LOBA-614116 format. One record per residue (C-alpha): residue number from 1; chain; x, y, z. Coordinates in steps of 0.2 Angstrom, whole numbers, plus 5000, padded with zeros to 4 digits. Layout:
<nodes>
pos:unit:x:y:z
NUM:A:X:Y:Z
...
</nodes>
This chain:
<nodes>
pos:unit:x:y:z
1:A:5000:5000:5000
2:A:5007:5017:4995
3:A:5004:5032:5006
4:A:5005:5051:5002
5:A:5011:5058:5019
6:A:5007:5076:5015
7:A:4989:5080:5016
8:A:4981:5087:5000
9:A:4971:5103:5003
10:A:4958:5096:4992
11:A:4954:5078:4986
12:A:4941:5078:4972
13:A:4933:5061:4970
14:A:4926:5060:4952
15:A:4932:5069:4936
16:A:4917:5074:4927
17:A:4912:5092:4923
18:A:4909:5096:4941
19:A:4924:5087:4948
20:A:4937:5093:4936
21:A:4930:5110:4936
22:A:4932:5110:4955
23:A:4949:5103:4954
24:A:4954:5116:4941
25:A:4947:5131:4951
26:A:4955:5125:4967
27:A:4972:5123:4959
28:A:4970:5141:4951
29:A:4967:5147:4969
30:A:4984:5140:4975
31:A:4978:5124:4983
32:A:4986:5107:4983
33:A:4974:5096:4974
34:A:4972:5077:4970
35:A:4959:5072:4957
36:A:4953:5053:4957
37:A:4944:5045:4943
38:A:4944:5028:4935
39:A:4947:5035:4917
40:A:4964:5039:4910
41:A:4959:5057:4908
42:A:4945:5068:4916
43:A:4929:5070:4907
44:A:4917:5059:4917
45:A:4900:5052:4910
46:A:4897:5068:4901
47:A:4912:5067:4890
48:A:4914:5048:4889
49:A:4897:5042:4889
50:A:4884:5056:4889
51:A:4883:5074:4883
52:A:4897:5075:4871
53:A:4896:5058:4861
54:A:4877:5060:4860
55:A:4878:5077:4853
56:A:4891:5071:4840
57:A:4879:5058:4835
58:A:4864:5070:4835
59:A:4874:5081:4823
60:A:4876:5066:4811
61:A:4857:5062:4813
62:A:4853:5080:4809
63:A:4864:5080:4794
64:A:4855:5065:4787
65:A:4838:5073:4790
66:A:4843:5089:4782
67:A:4850:5079:4767
68:A:4833:5071:4765
69:A:4824:5088:4766
70:A:4836:5096:4753
71:A:4825:5091:4739
72:A:4812:5104:4743
73:A:4826:5117:4741
74:A:4831:5111:4724
75:A:4846:5101:4730
76:A:4845:5082:4726
77:A:4857:5072:4737
78:A:4860:5054:4732
79:A:4858:5039:4744
80:A:4864:5043:4761
81:A:4872:5028:4769
82:A:4878:5026:4787
83:A:4894:5017:4791
84:A:4892:5012:4809
85:A:4910:5007:4812
86:A:4916:5024:4804
87:A:4903:5034:4814
88:A:4909:5025:4830
89:A:4927:5029:4826
90:A:4923:5048:4823
91:A:4913:5049:4839
92:A:4927:5041:4849
93:A:4939:5053:4841
94:A:4929:5068:4847
95:A:4929:5061:4864
96:A:4947:5057:4864
97:A:4952:5075:4858
98:A:4942:5083:4872
99:A:4947:5071:4886
100:A:4965:5072:4881
101:A:4964:5091:4882
102:A:4958:5090:4899
103:A:4973:5078:4904
104:A:4985:5091:4898
105:A:4976:5105:4908
106:A:4978:5093:4924
107:A:4997:5093:4921
108:A:4998:5111:4917
109:A:4989:5115:4934
110:A:5001:5103:4943
111:A:4986:5093:4950
112:A:4990:5075:4956
113:A:4979:5064:4945
114:A:4976:5046:4953
115:A:4967:5034:4942
116:A:4956:5022:4952
117:A:4941:5021:4964
118:A:4941:5031:4980
119:A:4933:5026:4996
120:A:4933:5037:5011
121:A:4940:5030:5027
122:A:4936:5045:5038
123:A:4933:5063:5037
124:A:4951:5067:5032
125:A:4957:5051:5023
126:A:4953:5039:5009
127:A:4960:5024:5000
128:A:4961:5023:4981
129:A:4961:5006:4972
130:A:4970:5008:4956
131:A:4966:4998:4940
132:A:4981:4986:4944
133:A:4973:4983:4961
134:A:4986:4993:4971
135:A:4979:5003:4986
136:A:4985:5021:4989
137:A:4981:5030:5005
138:A:4977:5049:5003
139:A:4976:5061:5017
140:A:4966:5078:5014
141:A:4960:5093:5023
142:A:4944:5094:5012
143:A:4936:5082:5000
144:A:4923:5086:4986
145:A:4912:5071:4981
146:A:4908:5072:4963
147:A:4904:5054:4958
148:A:4890:5058:4946
149:A:4876:5046:4942
150:A:4872:5030:4932
151:A:4857:5025:4921
152:A:4842:5020:4931
153:A:4834:5003:4927
154:A:4816:4996:4927
155:A:4809:4982:4938
156:A:4812:4965:4930
157:A:4824:4973:4917
158:A:4830:4958:4906
159:A:4848:4955:4906
160:A:4853:4953:4887
161:A:4865:4961:4875
162:A:4849:4967:4866
163:A:4843:4977:4880
164:A:4854:4993:4882
165:A:4856:5008:4893
166:A:4862:5024:4886
167:A:4880:5019:4888
168:A:4878:5004:4877
169:A:4867:5014:4864
170:A:4881:5027:4862
171:A:4893:5013:4856
172:A:4883:5011:4840
173:A:4888:4993:4838
174:A:4876:4991:4824
175:A:4860:4999:4817
176:A:4845:4988:4822
177:A:4831:4987:4810
178:A:4818:4989:4824
179:A:4821:4997:4841
180:A:4811:5001:4856
181:A:4815:5016:4868
182:A:4808:5015:4885
183:A:4806:5032:4892
184:A:4800:5048:4884
185:A:4812:5060:4893
186:A:4827:5069:4885
187:A:4839:5054:4885
188:A:4826:5043:4876
189:A:4821:5055:4863
190:A:4839:5061:4859
191:A:4845:5043:4856
192:A:4829:5038:4848
193:A:4832:5052:4835
194:A:4850:5046:4833
195:A:4845:5029:4829
196:A:4830:5034:4818
197:A:4842:5046:4809
198:A:4854:5032:4805
199:A:4841:5020:4799
200:A:4832:5011:4813
201:A:4813:5010:4815
202:A:4810:5017:4832
203:A:4796:5016:4844
204:A:4794:5025:4861
205:A:4784:5020:4876
206:A:4781:5032:4890
207:A:4770:5030:4906
208:A:4765:5048:4907
209:A:4752:5056:4896
210:A:4765:5067:4886
211:A:4783:5067:4881
212:A:4795:5078:4891
213:A:4783:5080:4905
214:A:4794:5094:4913
215:A:4793:5106:4898
216:A:4778:5117:4893
217:A:4767:5109:4881
218:A:4767:5123:4868
219:A:4786:5120:4867
220:A:4785:5102:4865
221:A:4772:5101:4851
222:A:4784:5105:4837
223:A:4795:5091:4842
224:A:4780:5079:4844
225:A:4775:5083:4826
226:A:4792:5080:4820
227:A:4794:5064:4829
228:A:4777:5058:4823
229:A:4785:5057:4806
230:A:4802:5050:4811
231:A:4796:5037:4824
232:A:4787:5021:4820
233:A:4776:5023:4835
234:A:4774:5034:4851
235:A:4765:5025:4865
236:A:4759:5036:4879
237:A:4751:5031:4895
238:A:4758:5014:4892
239:A:4770:5003:4902
240:A:4781:4988:4899
241:A:4774:4973:4908
242:A:4786:4960:4902
243:A:4801:4957:4891
244:A:4807:4940:4884
245:A:4821:4936:4873
246:A:4817:4926:4857
247:A:4825:4921:4841
248:A:4818:4936:4833
249:A:4824:4948:4846
250:A:4815:4955:4862
251:A:4797:4951:4863
252:A:4789:4965:4874
253:A:4771:4965:4881
254:A:4764:4983:4884
255:A:4750:4987:4896
256:A:4740:5003:4898
257:A:4725:5009:4889
258:A:4727:4996:4877
259:A:4737:4980:4879
260:A:4748:4975:4865
261:A:4764:4966:4860
262:A:4779:4969:4849
263:A:4796:4962:4845
264:A:4811:4973:4843
265:A:4829:4969:4838
266:A:4835:4981:4852
267:A:4828:4989:4867
268:A:4835:5005:4875
269:A:4830:5008:4893
270:A:4831:5027:4896
271:A:4820:5030:4912
272:A:4832:5042:4921
273:A:4848:5042:4931
274:A:4852:5038:4950
275:A:4866:5046:4960
276:A:4882:5036:4963
277:A:4884:5037:4982
278:A:4886:5018:4986
279:A:4903:5011:4991
280:A:4911:5028:4994
281:A:4914:5025:5013
282:A:4901:5038:5018
283:A:4897:5028:5033
284:A:4914:5032:5040
285:A:4909:5051:5041
286:A:4894:5061:5046
287:A:4888:5063:5028
288:A:4869:5061:5027
289:A:4862:5053:5012
290:A:4843:5055:5009
291:A:4830:5043:5004
292:A:4833:5047:4985
293:A:4851:5043:4987
294:A:4857:5062:4986
295:A:4870:5069:4998
296:A:4862:5083:5009
297:A:4872:5099:5008
298:A:4870:5117:5012
299:A:4871:5133:5000
300:A:4890:5131:5000
301:A:4889:5113:4995
302:A:4896:5107:5012
303:A:4889:5091:5019
304:A:4885:5087:5037
305:A:4903:5082:5039
306:A:4912:5100:5038
307:A:4927:5093:5028
308:A:4917:5085:5015
309:A:4908:5094:5000
310:A:4896:5086:4987
311:A:4892:5093:4970
312:A:4884:5087:4954
313:A:4872:5073:4952
314:A:4876:5066:4969
315:A:4870:5083:4977
316:A:4852:5083:4970
317:A:4842:5089:4955
318:A:4844:5095:4942
319:A:4856:5082:4935
320:A:4865:5094:4923
321:A:4883:5096:4919
322:A:4883:5115:4919
323:A:4875:5115:4936
324:A:4889:5103:4942
325:A:4903:5114:4936
326:A:4896:5129:4944
327:A:4894:5120:4961
328:A:4912:5113:4959
329:A:4918:5131:4957
330:A:4908:5137:4972
331:A:4915:5122:4983
332:A:4933:5126:4978
333:A:4931:5144:4982
334:A:4923:5140:4999
335:A:4938:5129:5003
336:A:4950:5143:4998
337:A:4942:5154:5011
338:A:4931:5164:5000
339:A:4913:5170:5006
340:A:4903:5162:4992
341:A:4887:5152:4990
342:A:4878:5142:4976
343:A:4863:5154:4972
344:A:4860:5155:4954
345:A:4843:5163:4950
346:A:4840:5150:4936
347:A:4848:5134:4929
348:A:4845:5132:4910
349:A:4839:5116:4903
350:A:4841:5110:4885
351:A:4835:5095:4876
352:A:4846:5092:4861
353:A:4833:5084:4850
354:A:4828:5091:4833
355:A:4821:5104:4835
356:A:4829:5108:4851
357:A:4819:5113:4867
358:A:4827:5125:4880
359:A:4820:5134:4895
360:A:4825:5143:4911
361:A:4817:5150:4926
362:A:4798:5150:4929
363:A:4788:5139:4917
364:A:4770:5143:4912
365:A:4765:5126:4919
366:A:4773:5130:4936
367:A:4765:5147:4937
368:A:4748:5139:4934
369:A:4751:5125:4948
370:A:4756:5138:4961
371:A:4743:5150:4956
372:A:4755:5164:4952
373:A:4749:5177:4940
374:A:4760:5180:4925
375:A:4760:5187:4908
376:A:4765:5175:4894
377:A:4771:5182:4877
378:A:4775:5172:4862
379:A:4783:5174:4845
380:A:4781:5160:4832
381:A:4796:5157:4821
382:A:4784:5157:4806
383:A:4785:5176:4807
384:A:4804:5175:4808
385:A:4813:5179:4791
386:A:4829:5170:4797
387:A:4818:5154:4801
388:A:4810:5155:4784
389:A:4827:5155:4775
390:A:4832:5140:4786
391:A:4816:5131:4781
392:A:4813:5129:4800
393:A:4797:5139:4804
394:A:4790:5126:4817
395:A:4799:5135:4831
396:A:4792:5146:4845
397:A:4800:5159:4858
398:A:4790:5163:4873
399:A:4793:5174:4889
400:A:4785:5172:4906
401:A:4784:5190:4913
402:A:4778:5198:4929
403:A:4762:5206:4924
404:A:4765:5223:4932
405:A:4782:5228:4926
406:A:4787:5215:4914
407:A:4801:5208:4924
408:A:4808:5192:4915
409:A:4804:5177:4926
410:A:4806:5163:4913
411:A:4809:5159:4895
412:A:4807:5144:4883
413:A:4812:5142:4865
414:A:4809:5128:4853
415:A:4819:5127:4837
416:A:4836:5124:4829
417:A:4850:5131:4841
418:A:4837:5135:4855
419:A:4851:5130:4868
420:A:4862:5144:4861
421:A:4848:5157:4860
422:A:4843:5154:4878
423:A:4858:5161:4885
424:A:4852:5179:4882
425:A:4836:5175:4892
426:A:4846:5167:4906
427:A:4857:5182:4908
428:A:4841:5193:4908
429:A:4834:5184:4922
430:A:4850:5184:4932
431:A:4851:5203:4930
432:A:4833:5206:4934
433:A:4829:5213:4917
434:A:4812:5218:4911
435:A:4804:5215:4894
436:A:4808:5233:4889
437:A:4827:5229:4891
438:A:4826:5215:4878
439:A:4814:5225:4867
440:A:4825:5240:4866
441:A:4841:5230:4863
442:A:4845:5231:4845
443:A:4847:5213:4838
444:A:4856:5209:4822
445:A:4844:5205:4807
446:A:4840:5192:4800
447:A:4844:5181:4815
448:A:4834:5169:4826
449:A:4839:5180:4841
450:A:4827:5193:4835
451:A:4813:5181:4841
452:A:4817:5185:4859
453:A:4816:5204:4855
454:A:4799:5202:4847
455:A:4793:5191:4861
456:A:4798:5205:4873
457:A:4790:5219:4862
458:A:4774:5209:4863
459:A:4773:5214:4881
460:A:4769:5232:4877
461:A:4759:5227:4861
462:A:4771:5232:4847
463:A:4779:5216:4840
464:A:4784:5221:4823
465:A:4782:5205:4813
466:A:4767:5197:4822
467:A:4750:5203:4829
468:A:4753:5203:4848
469:A:4747:5189:4858
470:A:4748:5189:4877
471:A:4740:5178:4890
</nodes>
């Protein structure tokens, strides 16, 4: 057993966007940092098995769809074929480039990177088991737990190579002729579009009455219309009652409003994620884990054990990489002695389907549930010159505003690039802007960003390209 006799100022367990962000910030503040992760380089689930590879594959699926639509513009593209092996190779090259770059940043910041699995042995010590089964004892003054999450499963989930989680689905081993996606959330719909784009006949089953239940319905409708043409079937208010492996694939029995059956070459289970807090040695500390598996923390990301912090997916919803990064930076600054807290006004959410759906702040549905009076303005992309030139007029931009002064409380956008466009609305909410601030900001023409300006103009009734609608 190896022992590092000099305690680190900070031990970061997990090198995803939250963990490496925390380690980098701590090192920049002059702290002695150790970063532990099973992979050869930082990146975590996001870079290796989540955000980045899925977006690379969605880009390919989007290209295929655009090639098919090009005939309407007078551009005839020949048969578009997908080479699964080449696609996988390109996706891995993207991942390798980004994770390799992070590895260089670790060295440049003089962070001690330990490859392995860490387990706490007390409030100021941990043991790291390396891939070659060596054990390294590490002493620390403070630790940041950033171990992320893993795909959730369903009761009675069949163990078979044909039944995948998002991790296996991203490997693109082949292109199944017929595929079932269990779960109508963002992971299921994104990967469903990937496989539909490269040639699979995709069906989605969802227990809830609608896809993406966390988003406002008017934002989801354009996506639902597109998916209806891309997917073989969308089964709502339906559950999977049984799965059985047969010579033809996976035979699935559905229950709900109408019982039915179907056989699929592959099944993707995408029913959410659960925090990774097991086997971390938390029981050797005062850290409290709640009934959902999340570590309980305060506004500084500190747990009940004063020397141990938690960030990212293990620290609670929303399970988003950018939330984890911000939390990691806060925790690092707290450890460095700065008086800071995690207190963003809003955390943006983006579903990278085609069209994208993005929102931040108060949603219209939330306002209705809590009985809060708001004014909602919308601007349809059919009235946007830029959207028309892109042949993508199905989009929508909406603002949720305070009815008295027009303060921006929330925003939602559906359409290509919605995640990029949302940043302006997120900043507006953080700065306490009102609709007039957005309306009086000169936006370049023709751009999709003008849709935010015109939705803001609608509050005072003078949207240039659309007869004002408020509710």
